C-alpha positions in Angstrom: 28.8 -3.1 42.5 27.9 -5.7 45.0 30.5 -8.1 46.5 29.9 -11.7 47.6 32.3 -14.3 49.2 33.1 -17.6 47.5 31.4 -19.4 50.4 28.2 -17.4 50.0 28.3 -18.1 46.2 28.5 -21.8 46.8 25.9 -22.0 49.6 23.4 -19.4 48.4 23.5 -19.7 44.7 19.7 -19.0 44.2 19.9 -15.7 46.1 23.1 -14.8 44.1 21.3 -15.5 40.9 18.4 -13.3 41.9 20.7 -10.5 42.8 22.3 -10.8 39.3 18.9 -9.8 37.9 19.2 -6.4 39.4 23.0 -5.9 39.4 25.1 -5.9 36.2 28.0 -7.7 37.9 29.1 -9.1 41.3 32.6 -9.1 42.6 33.6 -12.4 44.2 36.0 -12.2 47.2 38.2 -14.6 49.1 39.6 -13.4 52.4 38.4 -9.9 51.6 40.3 -9.7 48.3 38.6 -9.6 45.0 39.3 -12.8 42.9 36.7 -12.8 40.2 33.8 -10.9 38.6 30.5 -12.5 37.9 28.7 -10.8 35.0 25.1 -11.2 33.9 24.5 -12.5 30.3 21.2 -11.6 28.7 20.6 -14.0 25.9 19.1 -12.6 22.7 15.9 -14.2 21.5 16.5 -16.2 18.3 15.4 -14.4 15.1 12.9 -16.4 13.1 13.5 -16.3 9.4 10.8 -14.5 7.5 8.6 -16.6 5.2 9.8 -16.1 1.6 7.1 -17.0 -1.0 9.7 -17.3 -3.8 11.7 -19.8 -1.9 8.6 -21.7 -1.1 7.6 -21.7 -4.7 11.0 -23.1 -5.6 10.7 -25.8 -3.0 7.3 -26.8 -4.3 8.6 -26.9 -7.8 11.6 -29.1 -6.7 9.4 -31.3 -4.6 6.5 -31.8 -6.9 8.3 -31.4 -10.2 5.9 -28.6 -11.2 3.0 -31.0 -11.3 -0.1 -29.9 -9.3 -1.5 -32.4 -6.8 -5.1 -33.1 -7.6 -5.7 -35.7 -4.9 -8.3 -33.5 -3.2 -10.4 -33.4 -6.4 -10.2 -37.2 -6.8 -11.5 -37.8 -3.3 -14.2 -35.2 -3.6 -15.5 -36.6 -6.9 -15.5 -40.2 -5.4 -17.4 -38.9 -2.3 -20.0 -37.1 -4.5 -20.5 -40.1 -6.7 -21.4 -42.2 -3.6 -24.2 -39.8 -2.7 -27.4 -40.2 -4.7 -29.5 -37.1 -5.3 -33.1 -38.0 -5.1 -36.3 -36.0 -5.3 -38.3 -36.7 -2.2 -41.8 -35.4 -2.4 
C-alpha cells in the first residue's frame, strides 16, 4: 500500500491517478496519520442486450399491424415502366 499526503493529492492529482492504475488503494495521510483510503474502481463495460428475433417479430407486428410493406415493389415497377426496352440493330 502506498501513502500520499493530502497536499500531494491536491497538487499532484494526475500522478496520483496514474499510481492508482497500478496500486489497488492509496492511504491518504495528514501530519503523518492516516485519514482516508482512496480505492480504485474499475467500471464494468455495459452489457448489450442480445438481439431477439421473436421480440423483433412482435414489434413489427405491432408497428405494421401485420401488413407487409410493399413500397419497394411499387417504386421498382414505376422505375421499370419509365424505361423502354428497344431493339437496336
